[in-house]
C-alpha positions as CSV (number, residue, x, y, z in Angstrom):
1,M,-11.0,-2.2,55.6
2,T,-12.0,1.4,54.8
3,T,-8.3,2.5,55.0
4,H,-7.4,-0.3,52.6
5,V,-9.9,0.8,50.0
6,E,-8.9,4.5,50.3
7,S,-5.3,3.6,49.8
8,Q,-6.2,1.6,46.7
9,A,-8.1,4.6,45.3
10,A,-5.3,7.1,46.0
11,P,-3.2,7.9,42.8
12,A,0.3,6.7,42.7
13,P,3.1,9.3,42.8
14,A,4.2,8.5,39.2
15,E,0.6,8.8,37.9
16,E,0.2,12.1,39.8
17,F,3.4,13.4,38.2
18,L,2.3,12.4,34.7
19,N,-1.1,13.9,35.1
20,R,0.2,17.3,36.1
21,P,-0.8,20.0,33.7
22,A,2.0,21.1,31.4
23,T,3.5,24.5,31.9
24,P,3.3,27.0,29.0
25,A,7.0,26.5,28.3
26,Q,6.5,22.8,28.1
27,R,3.6,23.2,25.7
28,I,5.6,25.6,23.5
29,H,8.5,23.2,23.6
30,A,6.3,20.3,22.5
31,V,4.8,22.2,19.6
32,L,8.2,23.4,18.3
33,H,9.7,19.9,18.6
34,R,6.8,18.5,16.5
35,Q,6.9,21.4,14.0
36,P,10.5,22.5,13.4
37,A,9.5,24.9,10.6
38,L,7.0,26.8,12.8
39,S,9.3,29.2,14.5
40,P,11.1,30.3,11.3
41,A,7.7,30.7,9.6
42,I,6.6,33.0,12.4
43,V,9.8,35.0,12.0
44,L,9.3,35.3,8.2
45,V,5.7,36.6,8.7
46,L,6.7,39.1,11.3
47,A,9.7,40.3,9.3
48,A,7.4,40.7,6.2
49,V,4.9,42.7,8.2
50,M,7.6,44.9,9.8
51,F,9.3,45.8,6.5
52,S,6.0,46.5,4.8
53,L,5.3,49.0,7.5
54,V,8.7,50.6,7.0
55,N,8.4,50.8,3.2
56,E,5.2,50.1,1.3
57,R,7.2,49.0,-1.7
58,F,8.2,45.8,0.1
59,Y,4.9,44.1,-0.9
60,A,5.2,45.3,-4.6
61,L,5.1,42.3,-6.8
62,Q,8.2,43.4,-8.6
63,N,10.1,43.4,-5.3
64,L,8.8,40.0,-4.3
65,S,9.8,38.7,-7.7
66,L,13.3,40.0,-7.0
67,V,13.4,38.3,-3.6
68,A,12.4,35.0,-5.1
69,Q,15.0,35.2,-7.8
70,Q,17.8,36.1,-5.4
71,V,17.0,33.2,-3.1
72,A,16.9,30.6,-5.8
73,V,20.5,29.5,-5.8
74,V,21.0,29.4,-2.1
75,G,17.6,27.8,-1.7
76,A,18.6,24.9,-4.0
77,L,21.9,24.4,-2.2
78,A,20.1,24.4,1.1
79,V,18.2,21.3,0.0
80,G,21.4,19.3,-0.2
81,Q,22.8,20.9,2.9
82,T,19.6,19.9,4.8
83,V,20.0,16.3,3.9
84,I,23.6,16.2,5.1
85,I,22.9,18.2,8.4
86,L,20.0,15.8,9.2
87,T,22.7,13.1,9.5
88,A,24.5,15.3,12.0
89,G,27.1,16.2,9.3
90,I,27.9,19.4,7.6
91,D,29.2,20.4,4.2
92,L,31.5,23.4,3.9
93,S,32.3,22.6,0.2
94,I,28.9,22.5,-1.3
95,G,29.1,26.0,-2.9
96,A,32.6,25.2,-4.4
97,V,31.2,22.0,-5.9
98,M,28.3,24.1,-7.5
99,V,30.8,26.5,-9.0
100,L,33.0,23.7,-10.4
101,A,29.9,22.0,-11.9
102,S,28.6,25.2,-13.5
103,L,32.0,26.0,-15.0
104,L,32.2,22.5,-16.5
105,M,28.7,22.8,-18.0
106,A,29.4,26.2,-19.5
107,K,32.8,25.3,-21.0
108,L,31.5,22.1,-22.5
109,V,28.9,24.1,-24.4
110,A,31.0,27.2,-25.2
111,D,34.4,25.7,-26.0
112,H,33.5,22.1,-27.0
113,H,30.0,22.7,-28.5
114,W,28.3,20.0,-26.5
115,P,24.5,19.9,-26.5
116,G,23.2,21.7,-23.4
117,W,21.4,18.6,-22.0
118,L,24.6,16.5,-22.3
119,A,26.7,19.2,-20.6
120,L,24.1,19.3,-17.8
121,L,24.4,15.5,-17.3
122,A,28.2,15.8,-17.2
123,G,28.0,18.6,-14.6
124,A,25.6,16.5,-12.6
125,A,28.0,13.5,-12.7
126,V,30.9,15.7,-11.5
127,A,28.9,17.2,-8.7
128,T,27.7,13.8,-7.6
129,A,31.2,12.3,-7.8
130,A,32.6,15.3,-5.8
131,Q,30.0,14.8,-3.1
132,A,30.6,11.0,-3.1
133,V,34.3,11.7,-2.4
134,N,33.1,13.6,0.7
135,G,30.9,10.8,1.7
136,L,33.5,8.1,1.3
137,L,36.0,10.1,3.3
138,V,33.4,10.3,6.1
139,T,32.2,6.7,6.0
140,R,35.3,4.7,4.9
141,V,38.2,6.8,6.3
142,R,36.0,7.9,9.2
143,L,37.1,11.5,9.2
144,P,34.8,14.2,10.7
145,P,32.5,15.9,8.1
146,F,33.7,19.3,9.2
147,I,37.4,18.5,8.5
148,V,36.7,16.6,5.3
149,T,34.6,19.3,3.7
150,L,36.9,22.1,4.9
151,G,39.7,20.3,3.0
152,T,37.7,19.6,-0.1
153,L,36.5,23.3,-0.1
154,S,40.0,24.3,-0.9
155,I,40.5,21.5,-3.4
156,F,37.3,22.2,-5.4
157,T,37.9,25.9,-5.3
158,A,41.4,25.5,-6.7
159,L,40.1,23.1,-9.3
160,S,37.6,25.6,-10.4
161,L,40.2,28.4,-10.8
162,I,42.6,26.1,-12.6
163,Y,40.0,24.8,-14.9
164,A,38.5,28.2,-15.8
165,R,42.0,29.9,-15.7
166,G,40.3,32.7,-13.8
167,R,38.0,33.8,-16.6
168,T,34.3,33.9,-17.0
169,V,32.6,31.7,-19.6
170,S,29.7,33.4,-21.2
171,L,26.8,31.7,-22.9
172,Q,24.3,33.0,-25.5
173,P,20.8,33.7,-24.2
174,G,18.1,31.3,-25.2
175,T,20.3,28.2,-24.8
176,F,19.3,25.1,-22.8
177,L,21.6,25.9,-19.9
178,T,20.5,29.6,-19.6
179,W,16.8,28.5,-19.7
180,S,16.7,28.5,-15.9
181,G,17.3,32.3,-16.0
182,E,14.4,33.0,-18.3
183,T,11.3,34.5,-16.7
184,V,7.6,33.5,-16.7
185,S,5.2,36.3,-15.8
186,L,2.0,36.0,-13.8
187,G,0.7,39.6,-14.1
188,Q,3.3,41.8,-12.4
189,L,5.0,38.8,-10.7
190,H,8.0,37.7,-12.7
191,L,9.6,34.4,-11.7
192,T,12.5,32.6,-13.4
193,Y,12.3,29.0,-14.3
194,G,15.0,28.5,-11.8
195,V,12.6,29.5,-9.0
196,L,10.2,26.9,-10.3
197,L,13.0,24.3,-10.4
198,V,13.7,25.1,-6.7
199,I,10.1,24.6,-5.8
200,A,10.0,21.2,-7.6
201,L,13.3,20.2,-5.9
202,Y,11.8,20.9,-2.4
203,A,8.7,19.0,-3.3
204,V,10.6,15.9,-4.4
205,V,13.1,15.8,-1.6
206,G,10.5,16.7,1.0
207,Y,8.4,13.8,-0.1
208,A,11.4,11.4,0.0
209,L,12.3,12.5,3.5
210,R,8.7,12.2,4.8
211,H,7.3,9.2,3.0
212,T,10.1,6.8,2.1
213,A,12.2,4.3,4.1
214,W,15.3,6.2,3.0
215,G,14.0,9.4,4.7
216,R,13.1,7.5,7.9
217,H,16.6,5.9,8.0
218,L,18.2,9.3,7.5
219,Y,16.5,10.8,10.5
220,A,17.3,7.7,12.6
221,V,21.0,7.9,11.8
222,G,21.1,11.6,12.5
223,D,19.3,11.1,15.8
224,D,21.4,8.3,17.1
225,A,23.8,6.4,14.7
226,E,24.5,3.6,17.1
227,A,20.9,2.9,17.9
228,A,20.2,3.0,14.1
229,R,22.9,0.4,13.6
230,L,21.5,-1.8,16.3
231,A,18.1,-1.6,14.6
232,G,19.6,-3.0,11.4
233,I,20.2,0.2,9.4
234,S,23.3,0.3,7.3
235,V,24.6,3.6,8.7
236,N,27.5,4.1,6.3
237,R,25.2,3.4,3.3
238,V,22.7,6.0,4.5
239,L,25.4,8.6,5.2
240,L,27.0,8.0,1.7
241,S,23.5,8.3,0.1
242,A,23.0,11.7,1.8
243,Y,26.1,13.1,0.1
244,V,25.2,11.6,-3.3
245,V,21.7,13.1,-3.1
246,A,23.2,16.4,-2.1
247,G,25.4,16.2,-5.2
248,L,22.3,15.9,-7.4
249,T,20.8,19.0,-5.8
250,V,24.1,20.8,-6.3
251,A,23.8,20.1,-10.0
252,V,20.4,21.7,-10.1
253,A,21.8,24.7,-8.2
254,A,24.6,24.9,-10.7
255,W,22.1,25.0,-13.6
256,I,20.2,27.8,-11.8
257,L,23.4,29.7,-11.2
258,I,24.3,29.5,-14.9
259,G,20.9,31.0,-15.8
260,R,21.4,33.8,-13.3
261,V,24.9,34.9,-14.3
262,G,24.5,34.0,-18.0
263,G,27.4,31.4,-17.9
264,G,30.1,30.1,-15.7
265,D,31.9,32.4,-13.3
266,P,34.7,31.1,-11.0
267,N,34.0,34.0,-8.6
268,S,30.3,33.4,-8.3
269,G,28.9,31.8,-5.2
270,L,31.8,32.8,-3.0
271,N,29.7,32.8,0.1
272,A,27.2,30.1,-0.9
273,N,28.7,27.5,1.4
274,L,28.0,29.5,4.6
275,Q,24.8,30.9,3.1
276,S,23.3,27.4,2.7
277,I,24.2,26.5,6.3
278,T,22.7,29.8,7.5
279,A,19.4,29.0,5.7
280,V,19.3,25.5,7.1
281,V,20.0,26.6,10.7
282,I,17.6,29.5,10.6
283,G,15.0,27.1,9.0
284,G,14.9,25.0,12.2
285,T,17.1,22.0,11.3
286,S,19.2,21.0,14.2
287,L,23.0,21.0,13.7
288,F,23.0,17.9,15.9
289,G,21.0,15.9,13.4
290,G,17.8,14.0,13.4
291,R,15.4,17.0,13.6
292,G,14.2,19.3,10.9
293,V,12.2,19.6,7.7
294,V,13.5,20.6,4.3
295,I,10.8,23.3,3.8
296,G,12.2,25.0,6.8
297,S,15.4,25.6,4.9
298,L,13.5,27.4,2.2
299,I,11.9,29.5,4.8
300,G,15.3,30.2,6.3
301,A,16.7,31.3,3.0
302,L,13.7,33.5,2.5
303,I,14.2,35.1,6.0
304,V,17.7,36.0,5.1
305,Q,16.8,37.6,1.8
306,V,13.8,39.3,3.3
307,F,16.0,41.0,5.9
308,V,18.6,42.0,3.3
309,N,15.9,43.4,1.0
310,G,13.8,45.0,3.7
311,L,16.8,46.7,5.4
312,A,18.0,48.0,1.9
313,L,14.5,49.4,1.3
314,A,14.7,51.1,4.7
315,G,17.9,52.8,3.7
316,M,20.0,51.0,6.3
317,D,23.8,50.6,6.1
318,P,24.6,47.2,4.4
319,N,26.7,46.3,7.5
320,Y,23.4,46.1,9.5
321,Q,22.2,43.5,7.0
322,V,25.2,41.3,8.0
323,L,24.6,42.0,11.6
324,A,20.9,41.0,11.3
325,V,21.9,37.7,9.7
326,G,24.4,36.9,12.5
327,I,21.8,37.6,15.2
328,L,19.3,35.4,13.4
329,V,21.8,32.5,13.3
330,I,22.6,32.8,17.0
331,A,18.9,33.0,17.9
332,A,18.1,29.9,15.8
333,V,20.8,27.8,17.4
334,S,19.7,29.0,20.8
335,V,16.1,27.9,20.1
336,D,17.4,24.6,19.0
337,Q,19.4,24.1,22.2
338,W,16.3,25.1,24.2
339,I,14.2,22.6,22.4
340,R,16.7,19.8,23.1
341,S,17.3,20.8,26.8
342,V,13.7,21.4,28.0
343,K,12.0,18.1,29.1
344,S,8.3,17.9,28.2
């Protein structure tokens, strides 16, 4: 009888396994899985501290203002790129769409004397339509996003050069489209309205991803499209909506770009496609979809610019700036792979 009672009190092997204390690696893994933006935030803080020790001018408000202004365009593009990558897709044409939209806006004002607000709406319509084409090719023709956007990258780049005839379109300061490049000063901190637009863009999209059914469906599709379909989610509709939303964010980026360069330039944003992907990956969003937060992409964009700015202040060769960004990308992808492989 005693033996029977003791056997009942003894923990089952499965229970004993579940009650084992987690290892430090498992605890770290669990935290990083719950908070995708934590690791890039730590990197940003450490980088800022390191570069401030190398050069005390790093923390000067004028320098921080410059960093914020330089990150605005890529930061805006990274919002749309994040939405697409969360679905396990990728967009190699997003920068080319931005340039095409900015040229259209600028030419409508400069050559055809359209009101600035109407030109902005026309540019937004073109950016949204271009991204909808990407989305339809992915959802209806069922082509891989990488191949689709690699092809449309060439198409939209060519359309920009043909439309602009290789020349820059300048706009007068003080117009509606150049408003995004005007500055607002808070003491010695000088921010452009474009920076404020980026902050507002992150707030709106971040709220939509976190607190709406659309956002939850987006994560579900990126995590497992087949499981999402079986749960009653219209996968193709969600995927198409991701590209359309990205098109709207591209329109905002185009407006910010016009304010920064003072018009439309077919040669601007040449590296914006890869820079937006770099910001998203460094910001903790998984290239495999289903995991990440949009604020992480802003942190990722800031990390890249902080390294570029900090290394320049340290007097380093510009080639080391490119090297540092490459190392950051590989490190970010490695962390993502570790988070996916380690079982908590």
